[in-house]
C-alpha positions as MATLAB code, in Angstrom:
seq = 'XXXXXXXXXXXXXXXXXXXXXXXXXXXXXXXXXXXXXXXXXXXXXXXXXXXXXXXXXXXXXXXXXXXXXXXXXXXXXXXXXXXXXXXXXXXXXXXXXXXXXXXXXXXXXXXXXXXXXXXXXXXXXXXXXXXXXXXXXXXXX';
ca = [
      39.659  -27.873   13.875;
      38.260  -29.348   16.740;
      34.428  -28.683   17.518;
      35.782  -26.776   20.968;
      38.355  -24.914   19.300;
      35.216  -23.669   16.805;
      35.425  -19.340   17.540;
      32.935  -18.063   14.885;
      33.523  -15.512   12.511;
      31.125  -12.741   12.434;
      30.446   -9.645   10.393;
      28.277   -6.945   11.897;
      26.769   -4.228    9.400;
      26.156   -1.278   11.782;
      24.358    1.477   11.463;
      26.323    5.132   11.625;
      24.213    6.799   13.375;
      23.018    4.430   16.413;
      24.440    1.295   16.380;
      27.859    1.816   15.642;
      27.596    4.704   17.688;
      27.132    2.053   20.650;
      29.899   -0.246   19.260;
      32.288    2.767   19.061;
      31.131    4.138   22.862;
      32.069    0.171   24.234;
      35.315    0.413   22.896;
      35.987    3.790   24.354;
      34.501    2.652   27.673;
      37.019   -0.120   27.213;
      34.252   -3.053   27.614;
      34.913   -6.184   26.979;
      33.866   -7.272   23.582;
      34.379  -10.389   21.375;
      37.394  -10.097   18.804;
      35.636  -12.579   16.201;
      33.746   -9.693   15.166;
      34.167   -7.405   12.452;
      32.189   -4.127   11.981;
      31.217   -2.989    8.760;
      29.889    0.746    9.167;
      26.849    1.565    7.240;
      25.127    4.966    6.446;
      21.685    2.844    7.287;
      21.248   -0.683    8.167;
      18.358    0.207    5.760;
      21.040    0.255    3.100;
      22.125   -3.295    3.793;
      21.415   -5.856    1.118;
      20.417   -9.340    1.039;
      23.416   -9.885   -1.395;
      25.774   -8.112    1.189;
      24.626  -10.553    3.766;
      24.533  -13.640    1.487;
      28.421  -12.424    0.308;
      29.515  -12.155    3.713;
      28.197  -15.756    4.246;
      29.857  -17.068    1.390;
      33.185  -15.643    1.704;
      33.557  -16.820    5.421;
      31.761  -15.621    7.628;
      29.755  -18.159   10.209;
      27.198  -15.467   11.162;
      25.911  -12.025   10.174;
      24.374   -9.301   12.548;
      22.496   -6.277   11.264;
      22.175   -4.089   13.544;
      20.490   -0.758   13.298;
      18.249    2.389   15.416;
      15.652    1.704   17.676;
      12.642    1.177   16.040;
      10.811    4.241   15.863;
      14.196    6.384   15.798;
      15.976    5.520   12.241;
      17.649    8.561   10.932;
      15.965    8.024    7.935;
      12.640    7.674    9.057;
      12.266    3.982    8.092;
      15.302    2.556    6.896;
      15.397    0.143    9.710;
      11.878   -0.965    9.318;
      12.556   -1.652    5.739;
      15.618   -3.736    6.983;
      13.610   -5.733    9.440;
      11.361   -7.039    7.084;
      14.327   -8.004    4.840;
      16.232   -9.768    7.339;
      12.865  -11.315    8.426;
      12.860  -12.746    4.862;
      16.027  -13.746    4.741;
      16.051  -15.574    7.839;
      12.929  -17.958    6.536;
      14.720  -18.538    3.442;
      18.038  -19.766    5.228;
      15.923  -21.634    7.510;
      14.602  -23.628    4.180;
      17.541  -24.440    3.109;
      19.369  -25.244    6.085;
      21.207  -22.013    7.036;
      18.873  -21.122    9.751;
      19.995  -19.146   12.747;
      23.059  -17.497   10.776;
      21.378  -14.270   10.239;
      19.942  -11.940   12.703;
      18.896   -8.269   13.132;
      18.540   -5.910   16.750;
      17.841   -2.564   17.376;
      19.637    0.027   19.589;
      20.674    3.613   20.596;
      24.392    5.018   20.383;
      23.910    5.608   23.722;
      23.530    1.648   24.463;
      26.923    0.004   24.708;
      26.158   -2.915   26.898;
      23.172   -3.829   24.936;
      25.707   -3.992   21.759;
      28.196   -5.891   23.955;
      25.194   -8.723   24.632;
      23.770   -8.746   21.745;
      27.060   -9.187   20.148;
      28.329  -11.952   22.586;
      24.352  -13.602   22.358;
      24.726  -14.312   18.686;
      28.090  -15.562   18.991;
      27.249  -18.055   21.638;
      23.996  -18.993   19.014;
      26.448  -19.388   16.023;
      29.066  -21.395   18.239;
      26.190  -24.081   18.854;
      25.197  -23.937   15.286;
      29.194  -24.618   14.572;
      31.244  -23.644   11.290;
      29.460  -22.367    8.298;
      29.090  -25.245    5.428;
      29.418  -22.580    3.365;
      32.475  -21.375    4.481;
      34.311  -25.127    4.669;
      36.331  -24.719    1.458;
      37.634  -21.280    2.677;
      39.952  -20.660    5.131;
      40.735  -17.080    5.896;
];
C-alpha cells in the first residue's frame, strides 16, 4: 500500500453520558464524520483501562482516542479525571518506546457534536502523519 493510500484505523472509547452523545448527535445531524473511526461506548471514560488501549493497538488500530465528559461534569464525579491521568502516563510511556502520538484524550459534552467531529478529524490527521502502526504490520484487518 502506498503511503498516500494509508487510511488510519481508529478506535474511539466514548463515555456513554457525554462524548457518545456528541458522536450520536453528529450522526443524527448528518455531519460529515470520517468512516475509519470505530466507536466503543463505555459507561465512563474512567472505565477504560491501559490494557484495553494497548489491546486495541495490538490488534490493528493505528490510534486510540478516549473521550469523556467535560472535566468538572463527569456523571461519576471524577472518572474522567482518573482517566486523564492514566492516559497522560500511558502517552509518556508510549513516547519512550517509540509509539508516541497514537493515543489521546479529549473532553466534551453531549451537545458538542461539532467538537467531536473536529477532534476526530484532528486525530486522524495526526495518525496519518505518523503512518501505519508498527504493531499492526502483520495484522491485516
